[in-house]
Biopython code that builds the backbone (N, CA, C, O; Angstrom):
import numpy as np
from Bio.PDB.StructureBuilder import StructureBuilder

atoms = [
    (1, "MET", "N", (-26.406, -29.398, 90.003)),
    (1, "MET", "CA", (-26.685, -31.024, 90.233)),
    (1, "MET", "C", (-25.778, -31.491, 88.888)),
    (1, "MET", "O", (-25.692, -30.963, 87.780)),
    (2, "ALA", "N", (-25.165, -32.649, 89.419)),
    (2, "ALA", "CA", (-24.259, -33.067, 88.475)),
    (2, "ALA", "C", (-25.283, -34.014, 87.455)),
    (2, "ALA", "O", (-26.437, -34.267, 87.801)),
    (3, "ARG", "N", (-24.807, -34.414, 86.387)),
    (3, "ARG", "CA", (-25.670, -35.195, 85.275)),
    (3, "ARG", "C", (-25.288, -36.605, 85.961)),
    (3, "ARG", "O", (-24.280, -36.751, 86.653)),
    (4, "PRO", "N", (-26.267, -37.675, 85.668)),
    (4, "PRO", "CA", (-25.636, -38.708, 85.844)),
    (4, "PRO", "C", (-24.571, -39.319, 85.237)),
    (4, "PRO", "O", (-24.470, -39.085, 84.032)),
    (5, "ARG", "N", (-23.622, -40.145, 85.803)),
    (5, "ARG", "CA", (-22.804, -40.628, 85.115)),
    (5, "ARG", "C", (-23.072, -41.806, 84.001)),
    (5, "ARG", "O", (-23.597, -42.819, 84.463)),
    (6, "ILE", "N", (-22.833, -41.806, 82.840)),
    (6, "ILE", "CA", (-23.018, -42.808, 81.752)),
    (6, "ILE", "C", (-21.947, -43.897, 82.103)),
    (6, "ILE", "O", (-20.751, -43.720, 82.334)),
    (7, "ILE", "N", (-22.634, -45.020, 82.087)),
    (7, "ILE", "CA", (-21.998, -46.342, 82.031)),
    (7, "ILE", "C", (-21.449, -46.655, 80.862)),
    (7, "ILE", "O", (-22.161, -46.730, 79.861)),
    (8, "VAL", "N", (-20.168, -46.873, 80.810)),
    (8, "VAL", "CA", (-19.418, -47.330, 79.616)),
    (8, "VAL", "C", (-18.516, -48.656, 79.622)),
    (8, "VAL", "O", (-17.805, -48.773, 80.620)),
    (9, "ASP", "N", (-18.452, -49.467, 78.855)),
    (9, "ASP", "CA", (-18.034, -50.651, 79.119)),
    (9, "ASP", "C", (-16.642, -50.361, 78.393)),
    (9, "ASP", "O", (-16.635, -49.874, 77.262)),
    (10, "GLU", "N", (-15.376, -50.695, 79.123)),
    (10, "GLU", "CA", (-14.264, -50.418, 78.745)),
    (10, "GLU", "C", (-13.801, -51.077, 77.483)),
    (10, "GLU", "O", (-13.011, -50.587, 76.677)),
    (11, "SER", "N", (-14.500, -52.473, 77.391)),
    (11, "SER", "CA", (-13.822, -53.313, 76.234)),
    (11, "SER", "C", (-14.704, -52.747, 75.065)),
    (11, "SER", "O", (-14.183, -52.881, 73.957)),
    (12, "ARG", "N", (-15.967, -52.125, 75.088)),
    (12, "ARG", "CA", (-16.337, -51.204, 73.991)),
    (12, "ARG", "C", (-15.362, -49.901, 73.561)),
    (12, "ARG", "O", (-15.321, -49.513, 72.394)),
    (13, "VAL", "N", (-14.782, -49.433, 74.360)),
    (13, "VAL", "CA", (-13.743, -48.063, 73.943)),
    (13, "VAL", "C", (-12.670, -49.140, 73.227)),
    (13, "VAL", "O", (-12.357, -48.697, 72.122)),
    (14, "ILE", "N", (-12.123, -50.204, 73.470)),
    (14, "ILE", "CA", (-10.967, -50.839, 72.949)),
    (14, "ILE", "C", (-11.440, -51.419, 71.610)),
    (14, "ILE", "O", (-10.689, -51.442, 70.635)),
    (15, "GLU", "N", (-12.772, -51.918, 71.574)),
    (15, "GLU", "CA", (-13.179, -52.496, 70.137)),
    (15, "GLU", "C", (-13.204, -51.068, 68.993)),
    (15, "GLU", "O", (-12.726, -50.933, 67.866)),
    (16, "LEU", "N", (-14.011, -50.114, 69.906)),
    (16, "LEU", "CA", (-13.869, -48.968, 68.902)),
    (16, "LEU", "C", (-12.542, -48.448, 68.289)),
    (16, "LEU", "O", (-12.299, -48.247, 67.099)),
    (17, "ALA", "N", (-11.745, -48.277, 69.357)),
    (17, "ALA", "CA", (-10.499, -47.891, 68.835)),
    (17, "ALA", "C", (-9.549, -48.713, 68.004)),
    (17, "ALA", "O", (-8.717, -48.224, 67.240)),
    (18, "ALA", "N", (-9.717, -49.866, 68.189)),
    (18, "ALA", "CA", (-9.107, -51.046, 67.286)),
    (18, "ALA", "C", (-9.716, -50.756, 65.874)),
    (18, "ALA", "O", (-8.986, -50.781, 64.883)),
    (19, "LYS", "N", (-11.004, -50.491, 65.783)),
    (19, "LYS", "CA", (-11.314, -50.155, 64.400)),
    (19, "LYS", "C", (-11.167, -48.981, 63.654)),
    (19, "LYS", "O", (-11.771, -48.698, 62.620)),
    (20, "GLY", "N", (-10.199, -48.212, 64.332)),
    (20, "GLY", "CA", (-9.664, -46.959, 63.934)),
    (20, "GLY", "C", (-10.329, -45.773, 64.011)),
    (20, "GLY", "O", (-10.086, -44.832, 63.255)),
    (21, "LEU", "N", (-11.266, -45.749, 64.993)),
    (21, "LEU", "CA", (-12.113, -44.513, 65.268)),
    (21, "LEU", "C", (-11.354, -43.583, 66.274)),
    (21, "LEU", "O", (-10.772, -43.938, 67.299)),
    (22, "THR", "N", (-11.495, -42.208, 65.723)),
    (22, "THR", "CA", (-11.117, -41.146, 66.563)),
    (22, "THR", "C", (-11.658, -41.126, 68.007)),
    (22, "THR", "O", (-12.710, -41.689, 68.311)),
    (23, "GLN", "N", (-10.763, -40.340, 69.022)),
    (23, "GLN", "CA", (-11.193, -40.202, 70.228)),
    (23, "GLN", "C", (-12.855, -39.424, 70.163)),
    (23, "GLN", "O", (-13.773, -39.623, 70.957)),
    (24, "ARG", "N", (-12.857, -38.555, 69.017)),
    (24, "ARG", "CA", (-13.885, -37.755, 68.931)),
    (24, "ARG", "C", (-15.201, -38.792, 68.448)),
    (24, "ARG", "O", (-16.348, -38.804, 68.894)),
    (25, "GLU", "N", (-14.708, -39.474, 67.589)),
    (25, "GLU", "CA", (-15.833, -40.496, 67.103)),
    (25, "GLU", "C", (-16.524, -41.418, 68.350)),
    (25, "GLU", "O", (-17.699, -41.537, 68.699)),
    (26, "ILE", "N", (-15.450, -41.931, 68.788)),
    (26, "ILE", "CA", (-15.673, -42.871, 69.858)),
    (26, "ILE", "C", (-16.679, -41.928, 71.159)),
    (26, "ILE", "O", (-17.790, -42.324, 71.510)),
    (27, "ALA", "N", (-16.115, -40.853, 71.640)),
    (27, "ALA", "CA", (-16.982, -40.381, 72.772)),
    (27, "ALA", "C", (-18.520, -40.033, 72.075)),
    (27, "ALA", "O", (-19.446, -40.013, 72.886)),
    (28, "VAL", "N", (-18.858, -39.763, 70.658)),
    (28, "VAL", "CA", (-19.959, -39.485, 70.348)),
    (28, "VAL", "C", (-20.710, -40.685, 69.956)),
    (28, "VAL", "O", (-21.941, -40.723, 69.956)),
    (29, "THR", "N", (-19.925, -41.693, 69.613)),
    (29, "THR", "CA", (-20.746, -43.109, 69.534)),
    (29, "THR", "C", (-21.119, -43.545, 71.187)),
    (29, "THR", "O", (-22.133, -44.199, 71.426)),
    (30, "LEU", "N", (-20.265, -43.145, 72.181)),
    (30, "LEU", "CA", (-20.815, -43.935, 73.339)),
    (30, "LEU", "C", (-21.795, -42.646, 74.240)),
    (30, "LEU", "O", (-22.392, -42.852, 75.297)),
    (31, "GLY", "N", (-21.743, -41.304, 73.472)),
    (31, "GLY", "CA", (-22.537, -40.396, 74.483)),
    (31, "GLY", "C", (-21.975, -39.730, 75.475)),
    (31, "GLY", "O", (-22.658, -39.133, 76.308)),
    (32, "ILE", "N", (-20.344, -39.761, 75.509)),
    (32, "ILE", "CA", (-19.654, -39.095, 76.474)),
    (32, "ILE", "C", (-18.845, -37.807, 75.669)),
    (32, "ILE", "O", (-18.684, -37.529, 74.481)),
    (33, "THR", "N", (-18.532, -37.333, 76.637)),
    (33, "THR", "CA", (-17.362, -36.292, 76.093)),
    (33, "THR", "C", (-15.852, -36.582, 75.800)),
    (33, "THR", "O", (-15.318, -37.454, 76.486)),
    (34, "ILE", "N", (-15.255, -36.059, 75.030)),
    (34, "ILE", "CA", (-13.832, -36.370, 74.969)),
    (34, "ILE", "C", (-13.164, -36.194, 75.785)),
    (34, "ILE", "O", (-12.194, -36.951, 75.748)),
    (35, "ASP", "N", (-13.176, -35.238, 76.929)),
    (35, "ASP", "CA", (-12.773, -35.283, 78.405)),
    (35, "ASP", "C", (-12.990, -36.385, 79.153)),
    (35, "ASP", "O", (-12.016, -36.740, 79.816)),
    (36, "SER", "N", (-14.105, -37.124, 79.264)),
    (36, "SER", "CA", (-14.479, -38.003, 79.845)),
    (36, "SER", "C", (-13.726, -39.499, 79.233)),
    (36, "SER", "O", (-13.242, -40.399, 79.918)),
    (37, "LEU", "N", (-13.789, -39.440, 78.118)),
    (37, "LEU", "CA", (-13.248, -40.590, 77.537)),
    (37, "LEU", "C", (-11.569, -40.408, 77.629)),
    (37, "LEU", "O", (-10.921, -41.448, 77.505)),
    (38, "SER", "N", (-10.957, -39.369, 77.803)),
    (38, "SER", "CA", (-9.504, -39.230, 78.060)),
    (38, "SER", "C", (-9.305, -39.513, 79.555)),
    (38, "SER", "O", (-8.347, -40.189, 79.929)),
    (39, "ARG", "N", (-10.242, -38.977, 80.456)),
    (39, "ARG", "CA", (-9.983, -39.081, 81.630)),
    (39, "ARG", "C", (-10.166, -40.620, 82.311)),
    (39, "ARG", "O", (-9.382, -41.197, 83.064)),
    (40, "ARG", "N", (-11.365, -41.048, 81.829)),
    (40, "ARG", "CA", (-11.570, -42.278, 82.355)),
    (40, "ARG", "C", (-11.592, -43.597, 81.655)),
    (40, "ARG", "O", (-12.212, -44.573, 82.078)),
    (41, "PHE", "N", (-10.751, -43.568, 80.360)),
    (41, "PHE", "CA", (-10.619, -44.816, 79.429)),
    (41, "PHE", "C", (-9.283, -44.564, 78.490)),
    (41, "PHE", "O", (-8.999, -45.133, 77.436)),
    (42, "ALA", "N", (-8.577, -43.577, 79.166)),
    (42, "ALA", "CA", (-7.006, -43.511, 78.376)),
    (42, "ALA", "C", (-6.372, -44.523, 78.104)),
    (42, "ALA", "O", (-5.988, -44.617, 76.938)),
    (43, "GLU", "N", (-6.053, -45.575, 79.016)),
    (43, "GLU", "CA", (-5.608, -46.999, 78.959)),
    (43, "GLU", "C", (-6.257, -47.805, 77.885)),
    (43, "GLU", "O", (-5.609, -48.448, 77.060)),
    (44, "ALA", "N", (-7.482, -47.753, 77.921)),
    (44, "ALA", "CA", (-8.466, -48.568, 77.225)),
    (44, "ALA", "C", (-8.163, -48.249, 75.689)),
    (44, "ALA", "O", (-7.841, -49.108, 74.869)),
    (45, "TYR", "N", (-8.318, -46.862, 75.415)),
    (45, "TYR", "CA", (-8.164, -46.172, 74.263)),
    (45, "TYR", "C", (-6.663, -46.628, 73.554)),
    (45, "TYR", "O", (-6.558, -47.083, 72.414)),
    (46, "LYS", "N", (-5.596, -46.407, 74.454)),
    (46, "LYS", "CA", (-4.387, -46.944, 73.843)),
    (46, "LYS", "C", (-4.169, -47.858, 73.534)),
    (46, "LYS", "O", (-3.411, -48.062, 72.586)),
    (47, "LYS", "N", (-4.933, -49.085, 74.427)),
    (47, "LYS", "CA", (-4.716, -50.623, 73.739)),
    (47, "LYS", "C", (-5.665, -50.942, 72.411)),
    (47, "LYS", "O", (-5.439, -51.748, 71.509)),
    (48, "GLY", "N", (-6.791, -50.058, 72.579)),
    (48, "GLY", "CA", (-7.286, -49.965, 70.938)),
    (48, "GLY", "C", (-6.744, -49.737, 69.752)),
    (48, "GLY", "O", (-6.882, -50.367, 68.703)),
    (49, "VAL", "N", (-5.908, -48.476, 70.070)),
    (49, "VAL", "CA", (-5.078, -48.062, 68.999)),
    (49, "VAL", "C", (-3.869, -48.907, 68.593)),
    (49, "VAL", "O", (-3.365, -48.853, 67.471)),
    (50, "GLU", "N", (-3.406, -49.761, 69.676)),
    (50, "GLU", "CA", (-2.186, -50.459, 69.380)),
    (50, "GLU", "C", (-2.707, -51.545, 68.535)),
    (50, "GLU", "O", (-2.169, -51.822, 67.463)),
    (51, "LEU", "N", (-3.950, -52.295, 69.075)),
    (51, "LEU", "CA", (-4.372, -52.951, 68.284)),
    (51, "LEU", "C", (-4.712, -52.891, 66.593)),
    (51, "LEU", "O", (-4.611, -53.737, 65.704)),
    (52, "CYS", "N", (-5.100, -51.668, 66.608)),
    (52, "CYS", "CA", (-5.346, -51.360, 65.205)),
    (52, "CYS", "C", (-4.083, -51.294, 64.499)),
    (52, "CYS", "O", (-3.987, -51.562, 63.301)),
    (53, "ASN", "N", (-3.179, -50.964, 65.182)),
    (53, "ASN", "CA", (-1.777, -50.398, 64.421)),
    (53, "ASN", "C", (-1.211, -51.774, 64.297)),
    (53, "ASN", "O", (-0.683, -51.967, 63.201)),
    (54, "SER", "N", (-1.178, -52.754, 65.101)),
    (54, "SER", "CA", (-0.715, -54.020, 64.675)),
    (54, "SER", "C", (-1.350, -54.920, 63.548)),
    (54, "SER", "O", (-0.726, -55.718, 62.849)),
    (55, "ALA", "N", (-2.957, -54.602, 63.485)),
    (55, "ALA", "CA", (-3.683, -54.971, 62.432)),
    (55, "ALA", "C", (-3.209, -54.550, 61.257)),
    (55, "ALA", "O", (-3.012, -55.388, 60.378)),
    (56, "LEU", "N", (-2.961, -53.297, 61.042)),
    (56, "LEU", "CA", (-2.460, -52.645, 59.876)),
    (56, "LEU", "C", (-0.987, -53.134, 59.447)),
    (56, "LEU", "O", (-0.764, -53.197, 58.238)),
    (57, "ARG", "N", (-0.224, -53.396, 60.120)),
    (57, "ARG", "CA", (1.341, -53.708, 60.153)),
    (57, "ARG", "C", (1.009, -55.191, 59.662)),
    (57, "ARG", "O", (1.294, -55.407, 58.484)),
    (58, "SER", "N", (0.459, -56.228, 60.375)),
    (58, "SER", "CA", (0.112, -57.589, 59.708)),
    (58, "SER", "C", (-0.117, -57.158, 58.520)),
    (58, "SER", "O", (0.904, -57.073, 57.837)),
    (59, "LYS", "N", (-1.335, -56.771, 57.880)),
    (59, "LYS", "CA", (-1.740, -56.754, 56.641)),
    (59, "LYS", "C", (-0.750, -56.119, 55.427)),
    (59, "LYS", "O", (-0.555, -56.512, 54.277)),
    (60, "GLN", "N", (-0.212, -54.975, 56.174)),
    (60, "GLN", "CA", (1.168, -54.576, 55.291)),
    (60, "GLN", "C", (1.946, -55.595, 54.841)),
    (60, "GLN", "O", (2.061, -55.895, 53.652)),
    (61, "VAL", "N", (2.563, -56.220, 55.887)),
    (61, "VAL", "CA", (3.578, -57.215, 56.008)),
    (61, "VAL", "C", (3.101, -58.513, 54.949)),
    (61, "VAL", "O", (3.945, -59.195, 54.369)),
    (62, "LYS", "N", (1.780, -58.711, 54.815)),
    (62, "LYS", "CA", (1.264, -60.084, 54.322)),
    (62, "LYS", "C", (1.160, -59.809, 53.102)),
    (62, "LYS", "O", (1.375, -60.724, 52.308)),
    (63, "LEU", "N", (0.763, -58.336, 52.537)),
    (63, "LEU", "CA", (0.804, -57.960, 51.116)),
    (63, "LEU", "C", (2.185, -57.952, 50.468)),
    (63, "LEU", "O", (2.509, -58.542, 49.437)),
    (64, "ALA", "N", (3.029, -57.092, 51.339)),
    (64, "ALA", "CA", (4.333, -57.396, 50.702)),
    (64, "ALA", "C", (4.902, -58.534, 50.276)),
    (64, "ALA", "O", (5.605, -58.702, 49.280)),
    (65, "LEU", "N", (4.476, -59.490, 51.282)),
    (65, "LEU", "CA", (5.185, -60.991, 51.006)),
    (65, "LEU", "C", (4.316, -61.483, 50.164)),
    (65, "LEU", "O", (4.684, -62.567, 49.711)),
    (66, "ALA", "N", (3.135, -61.052, 49.708)),
    (66, "ALA", "CA", (2.673, -61.554, 48.539)),
    (66, "ALA", "C", (2.861, -61.141, 47.315)),
    (66, "ALA", "O", (2.258, -61.631, 46.360)),
    (67, "GLY", "N", (3.906, -59.989, 47.196)),
    (67, "GLY", "CA", (4.404, -59.549, 46.231)),
    (67, "GLY", "C", (4.209, -57.942, 45.878)),
    (67, "GLY", "O", (4.682, -57.380, 44.890)),
    (68, "ASN", "N", (3.551, -57.447, 46.722)),
    (68, "ASN", "CA", (3.354, -56.090, 46.333)),
    (68, "ASN", "C", (4.477, -55.050, 46.490)),
    (68, "ASN", "O", (4.677, -54.594, 47.616)),
    (69, "VAL", "N", (5.257, -54.623, 45.408)),
    (69, "VAL", "CA", (6.446, -54.136, 45.193)),
    (69, "VAL", "C", (6.507, -52.936, 46.350)),
    (69, "VAL", "O", (7.275, -52.887, 47.311)),
    (70, "THR", "N", (5.641, -52.139, 46.035)),
    (70, "THR", "CA", (5.489, -50.594, 46.748)),
    (70, "THR", "C", (5.830, -50.801, 48.182)),
    (70, "THR", "O", (6.604, -50.065, 48.795)),
    (71, "LEU", "N", (5.152, -51.948, 48.751)),
    (71, "LEU", "CA", (5.041, -52.338, 50.145)),
    (71, "LEU", "C", (6.562, -52.978, 50.406)),
    (71, "LEU", "O", (7.326, -52.528, 51.259)),
    (72, "LEU", "N", (6.815, -53.892, 49.693)),
    (72, "LEU", "CA", (8.063, -54.278, 49.819)),
    (72, "LEU", "C", (9.150, -53.386, 49.901)),
    (72, "LEU", "O", (10.070, -53.609, 50.688)),
    (73, "ILE", "N", (9.138, -52.338, 49.123)),
    (73, "ILE", "CA", (10.196, -51.100, 49.053)),
    (73, "ILE", "C", (9.911, -50.491, 50.161)),
    (73, "ILE", "O", (10.925, -50.376, 50.849)),
    (74, "TRP", "N", (8.853, -49.987, 50.710)),
    (74, "TRP", "CA", (8.575, -49.111, 51.897)),
    (74, "TRP", "C", (8.943, -50.023, 53.143)),
    (74, "TRP", "O", (9.817, -49.537, 53.861)),
    (75, "LEU", "N", (8.591, -50.880, 53.415)),
    (75, "LEU", "CA", (8.939, -51.602, 54.413)),
    (75, "LEU", "C", (10.338, -51.838, 54.618)),
    (75, "LEU", "O", (10.845, -51.736, 55.735)),
    (76, "GLY", "N", (11.068, -52.188, 53.460)),
    (76, "GLY", "CA", (12.739, -52.417, 53.525)),
    (76, "GLY", "C", (13.204, -51.154, 54.026)),
    (76, "GLY", "O", (14.149, -51.160, 54.815)),
    (77, "LYS", "N", (12.572, -49.870, 53.611)),
    (77, "LYS", "CA", (13.040, -48.788, 54.062)),
    (77, "LYS", "C", (13.004, -48.402, 55.536)),
    (77, "LYS", "O", (13.975, -47.984, 56.167)),
    (78, "GLN", "N", (11.672, -48.605, 56.054)),
    (78, "GLN", "CA", (11.148, -48.457, 57.302)),
    (78, "GLN", "C", (11.725, -49.333, 58.305)),
    (78, "GLN", "O", (12.076, -48.899, 59.402)),
    (79, "ARG", "N", (11.846, -50.666, 57.938)),
    (79, "ARG", "CA", (12.289, -51.542, 59.116)),
    (79, "ARG", "C", (13.540, -52.099, 58.958)),
    (79, "ARG", "O", (14.124, -52.602, 59.918)),
    (80, "LEU", "N", (14.133, -52.055, 57.577)),
    (80, "LEU", "CA", (15.413, -52.754, 57.551)),
    (80, "LEU", "C", (16.553, -51.594, 57.238)),
    (80, "LEU", "O", (17.651, -51.909, 56.781)),
    (81, "GLY", "N", (16.219, -50.334, 57.502)),
    (81, "GLY", "CA", (16.998, -49.289, 57.031)),
    (81, "GLY", "C", (17.700, -49.254, 55.702)),
    (81, "GLY", "O", (18.814, -48.750, 55.555)),
    (82, "GLN", "N", (17.025, -49.792, 54.777)),
    (82, "GLN", "CA", (17.293, -49.389, 53.333)),
    (82, "GLN", "C", (17.199, -48.498, 52.706)),
    (82, "GLN", "O", (16.195, -47.839, 52.976)),
    (83, "THR", "N", (18.068, -47.945, 51.586)),
    (83, "THR", "CA", (18.007, -46.775, 51.284)),
    (83, "THR", "C", (18.288, -46.965, 49.777)),
    (83, "THR", "O", (18.878, -47.946, 49.325)),
    (84, "GLU", "N", (17.690, -45.678, 48.854)),
    (84, "GLU", "CA", (18.255, -45.749, 47.608)),
    (84, "GLU", "C", (19.494, -44.913, 47.260)),
    (84, "GLU", "O", (19.732, -43.836, 47.808)),
    (85, "THR", "N", (20.293, -45.487, 46.290)),
    (85, "THR", "CA", (21.611, -44.767, 46.358)),
    (85, "THR", "C", (21.698, -44.504, 44.563)),
    (85, "THR", "O", (21.343, -45.330, 43.723)),
    (86, "LEU", "N", (22.237, -43.197, 44.298)),
    (86, "LEU", "CA", (22.450, -42.870, 42.937)),
    (86, "LEU", "C", (23.570, -43.700, 42.441)),
    (86, "LEU", "O", (24.570, -43.793, 43.153)),
    (87, "PRO", "N", (23.518, -44.353, 41.232)),
    (87, "PRO", "CA", (24.580, -45.060, 40.715)),
    (87, "PRO", "C", (25.688, -44.288, 40.519)),
    (87, "PRO", "O", (25.650, -43.155, 40.040)),
    (88, "MET", "N", (26.858, -44.969, 40.938)),
    (88, "MET", "CA", (28.337, -44.532, 40.808)),
    (88, "MET", "C", (28.767, -43.641, 41.978)),
    (88, "MET", "O", (29.925, -43.649, 42.396)),
    (89, "LEU", "N", (27.748, -42.834, 42.518)),
    (89, "LEU", "CA", (28.003, -41.851, 43.461)),
    (89, "LEU", "C", (27.890, -42.438, 44.871)),
    (89, "LEU", "O", (28.373, -41.842, 45.834)),
    (90, "GLY", "N", (27.318, -43.486, 44.977)),
    (90, "GLY", "CA", (26.894, -44.002, 46.433)),
    (90, "GLY", "C", (26.365, -43.112, 47.631)),
    (90, "GLY", "O", (26.546, -43.392, 48.816)),
    (91, "THR", "N", (25.680, -41.988, 47.158)),
    (91, "THR", "CA", (25.047, -41.119, 47.989)),
    (91, "THR", "C", (23.424, -41.521, 48.036)),
    (91, "THR", "O", (22.783, -41.917, 47.062)),
    (92, "PRO", "N", (22.962, -41.351, 49.243)),
    (92, "PRO", "CA", (21.388, -41.730, 49.194)),
    (92, "PRO", "C", (20.521, -40.693, 48.508)),
    (92, "PRO", "O", (20.856, -39.533, 48.748)),
    (93, "LEU", "N", (19.547, -40.847, 47.761)),
    (93, "LEU", "CA", (18.917, -40.135, 47.051)),
    (93, "LEU", "C", (18.331, -38.925, 48.073)),
    (93, "LEU", "O", (17.628, -38.021, 47.620)),
]
sb = StructureBuilder()
sb.init_structure("model")
sb.init_model(0)
sb.init_chain("A")
sb.init_seg("    ")
for serial, (resi, resn, name, xyz) in enumerate(atoms, 1):
    if name == "N":
        sb.init_residue(resn, " ", resi, " ")
    sb.init_atom(name, np.array(xyz, "f"), 0.0, 1.0, " ", f" {name:<3s}", serial, name[0])
structure = sb.get_structure()
């Protein structure tokens, strides 16, 4: 006899993934298996991860634009393709 199916609201999966929880943490929180989470809520999980990523990216840009030199350099390299070069040699470090 199969266990009764646990009712999970898809928006809860999105919310937890958006907060940065892993699949294992979400499954434990909701009382389901990781397999059930992957099978039933793959798209919801992906949406939550993307929301988390966009929030992190927004915060990084905000801090960089506020003058965080480390983030300015990192974002310049990542998003703008900037590199550091050795003086007089013109080669990337």
